[in-house]
N, C-alpha and C positions, 0 to 999 in steps of 0.2 A: 703641866699642859698633857696632854695624853696625846696618843698617835692614834690611826685608823686601823692599823692592824691590831688584833687580838679583840677578844671579849671582855668588858668589863662589866662588873656587877650594879645592876640599880635598885636601889635601897630605900628611896623613898619617894612621897607623892605631893606633886605642885599642889599648890591651892589657887583657887580664881584670882585672877588678876585684878577685877574689878575696878574702882575709880582711884587705887592708891599709885598707879603708875602716873609720872608727871610729865612722861616724856614728851607728849604734844601741850603741856600747860603752858601760859604763855611767859611762866619763869624759865622755861626750858628755851622757847623757841625766841626769846626774847636775848638770852645771852649771845654773846658774839666774840669769835677769837681776836685777839689783838691785831690790827691793819696797819697800814704806812711802812710795811715794812718790819715791824718788831717781830720779833723771834716768839712763837706760840709760847705760853709758859705751860710745857707737856706736863708738866710734876703736878699742877694741882688740878689736874682733871684726873689722872690715872692713879689709881692707889695700890698699893700692896693691899692683898686679902691671904691671911693663914687661917687654916681650918684644924682643929684637933678632931678627928673624927670618933665614931662610936666606940671602933675596937681599939682605940689610942694611937693609932698614925696617925702622922701630920700630911697637909697637901699644904704646897705653895701656889698662888696664884694671883691675879690681879684683876680689878674693877674699875669701870669708866664712870665717873660722877653723870646724872643725869636729872640731878636736881635737889634741892637740902634735905638732907638725910637719907636720901637715895640712891644706891648703886646697881650699875649691873654686872653681872659676870657672866662667867659660864656653869651651868648644872653641875659638869663633869668636875668643877673646882670643890664647890661645896655637897656633894654628893654623901648622905652620910655623916654630914656634920653633928658632932655637938654642942661646938661651941665654935664662932666666926669672928676674926676680928677685923678689921680696916684702918690701915697707919698709912699714915703721910709724913717723913721724917721723923723728931720724936711725938707726934701726936699719934693717939692710938684711941679709937670708938670701936666697943663691942657694936656687934651687930646679928639680927635674925633674917631667916629668911621669909621673905613677905609673898612671893608668887614668881609664875615661871611656866616654862613651856619644855621639857625635858627634851623631846626632838629636836626642838630647833637649839638645844644648848643655850640657852638663855633664862638665868635667874636674876631675879629682883632682890636686894637687900634693903631693909630698913637701919640707917644706922643714925640712931638719936642723938644727936648733938653735934652730927655732923655738918659744915657750913657750906657745903659742897656747892658751887655755879657751874654749870654744863657747859661743854664747847658749842657751836654752832652745828646744827646736825647738815648733813646732805643729805640728797635726795638720791633713791635708788638708782637714777639713770644716770646721773653725775661718773659713777663709777665705769672707766672705760678701760680697754687693753692698752698698755702702755702709759699710764697714768703714773706721774712719780707720786708716791705716798710714802709714810713714816710711821711705821711700828712705834708702838711705846709701850712699855711693860717692865716687869720685875723677874725676867729669868735670873734662875737660883738665888732671888731674894734680893738681887739688885738693881736700881733703878736702870733702865738703858734706852735709848732712842737709836734707831737703824733704817738706813734709807732704801727703796728700793722702788720696784714698780708693779705696778697688775699685770701679769702674766695669764690670767686666762679668767672667764666670768662661766660659771655653771650653773645650771638648772637644778632644783630639786623640788620635792614635792611638798613647795611649802610656796604662799603667795609673798609677796613684797619685797622682791630683789631677789640677785644670783649669788651663789656664794664665789667669793673671792678668792683667787689666788695671785702671793706676793712674792717677789725675789727678796722683801724686805725681812731679813732673818727674826725669829724670834726663836728663842728655846724653851724649856721647861722653866714653869712659873710666870710667864707672861698670858698664858692663857687667860681671856677676860679682860685682856687689855686692849687699846685702843688702836685702830688703823686709822690714821687721817690724809687727807690731802695736804699740800703745801700751804694751804690758806689757815690750816688749823680746822676743819671742819670735819667731823667725824663721819667716815663711809662705813666702818664696821667693827666687831668684835673679834681678836685674834681670837681662835681658838683650837684648831690642831695644825699637827704637821705630817707627812709623811715619816716613818719609821725608816727610809731606804735613804734618806739626805736628799742633798740637792735643792732645789727652788720651787719645793712644793710646800708651802705654807698658804694656810689659808683661814680665813677671816669668815665669819657670815654676815650681813648687810644689815646696813640700818633699818632698814625697810623692815624687818622683820619685826623689830621693836616696833617701832609703828601700828604695824598689823596687827598686834598682841593687842594692843590698847584699844582696838576696835574691835576685838571679838567678845561673844559672849561668855562669860564665866564655863560654861557648861562645854565648852569647846576646847578649851585649853586642858589636854591629857597630859598624866606622865607616862613614858614611853622611853627606851634605849635612844640615844640621840642618834639624828641621820646619817654620820658617818662611821657608826661602830657597827662592825661586823658588815663592811660592805659588801653589795651584792648588785645586779642589775636591777634588782627592784628601788635599791634605793638612789641610784645614780650611777651611771655609766661612767661618771668621771672620777667617781673614787678608785673604781679599780683601773679605769685607765691610766689615773697618775701614778699610781702605785705601781703598775707595770711599766711605766716611763721611767720612774724611778729605780727601778731594779735594771733597766736595761734589757727589758725582754721583750725582745723586737716581735719576736714572732707571735706571740702573744698578743702584745698591744696589735699586731694587724690583726689578726682575727678577731678580738673584741672592738676593735673600731669598725669594721666588717659589718657586724651588727647593729651598731651604734649608728653607723651613717646609713642605715636601712630603715631602724625604727626612728631616729630622728634626723630627717635630711634636711633638715632646715636650721640645724644647729651648727655654726660655725666652730665649735671646738670639737666636736664630732669628729670633724673635716680636718681638722688640728693634727687629731691624733692620728688619723689614716697617711697625711703628709709626712708626717715624724716617723711613724713606724717602717714606709717605703724608702724615707731617705734614708734610714740607718740601715734598711737590708738592699740597698744600692737598686732601687727602682725609681729611678730618678723622674720618669713620666708620669709615674701613678703618684709619686710626691708632689709634684707641678699641679698634678688633676685636685688632689687635696686642699693646698695650699691657695690654689685660685679658685676655689669653691668657698672657700672661708672666707675670701675676699671678696665674693660677690656676693654674700651673705651678709657681711658685714663691713663696709670700706672704709670702718674705721680701725680696720684690725692690726694694730703694730706687729703682734710678733708674723701675721701673715704675709705681711711688706717684706719684713725683716727677712724672712725665710728665702720668698721667693729673688727678693736682692742679693742673696748670697749667692744663691745660684745662678744668677746672672753671673756676677762676680768671678766666682770660687771655678764656676763650670765652663762659662764663654754663653751661657744660653741666654735668648733672647728674653727681655720681660714681658710675660704672657700681655697679652688687652685683656683686662678684666673687665672691658662691656662684653665681651664673648660670652657664653656658658662652656 
């Protein structure tokens, strides 16, 4: 797993996705998670990915089954790979790069002989702030499952869904693992976390994989991932989350002022404005930010929570969200 602070070297070129991706095939869509209260079999869907790089270094990651002989992982996990192997328990399979989009940080592996059955896939709109989620992967090379919630949804220069911020912890080695809802539906692929700690763990949305399957080959290009070397051009939210994690409230205030001007209809921009002002004890502006976020997204659990805390902790009347 990589962090979004610092430059990472790109050394390989992705190939066309073609018709090999089975994500939207009848096989993938027909598979379903266990029902009737049965605990999903997470380990049957998420595998360990081990890479030997061309320079002799090694990389640990995770991968999610998307069909027989096919696994999706992060491109940064398999970057500059000389050899790749996928394992589950005592079973080991060699794998090769098949296709991918490095900007979205999604790469697809062909795993001959791997008898995988994929989980059910959620729709991009199923991810909502406050939704309970489960992160499944191999941090440190050991299988782990952690629970948390969706903390934020952020737009990127990609179609097919929004980047998911979650409080479900995952560490190095879990990149490429799965983010699931409680029913066992795949919501996203675990990808990166802030180097500053806190609940700043991010997954790319399942919709990006669906989007890739519909793109003509020539539009799938090799680039640095969207989250590396964060700038305003790559997404305000990357910088905002880093400033939040570092507790740089004046920096977050300045950034969120620009963000709300550039994207006035983005609830996450107003959440950043609210958090910065609250930490700087500018309560009126904090309330305005949280209130605006709630007006833009009435289901935004974080905005509700922040306003309720202000009502309880400071004795402020809960604002009427029907007003602007």
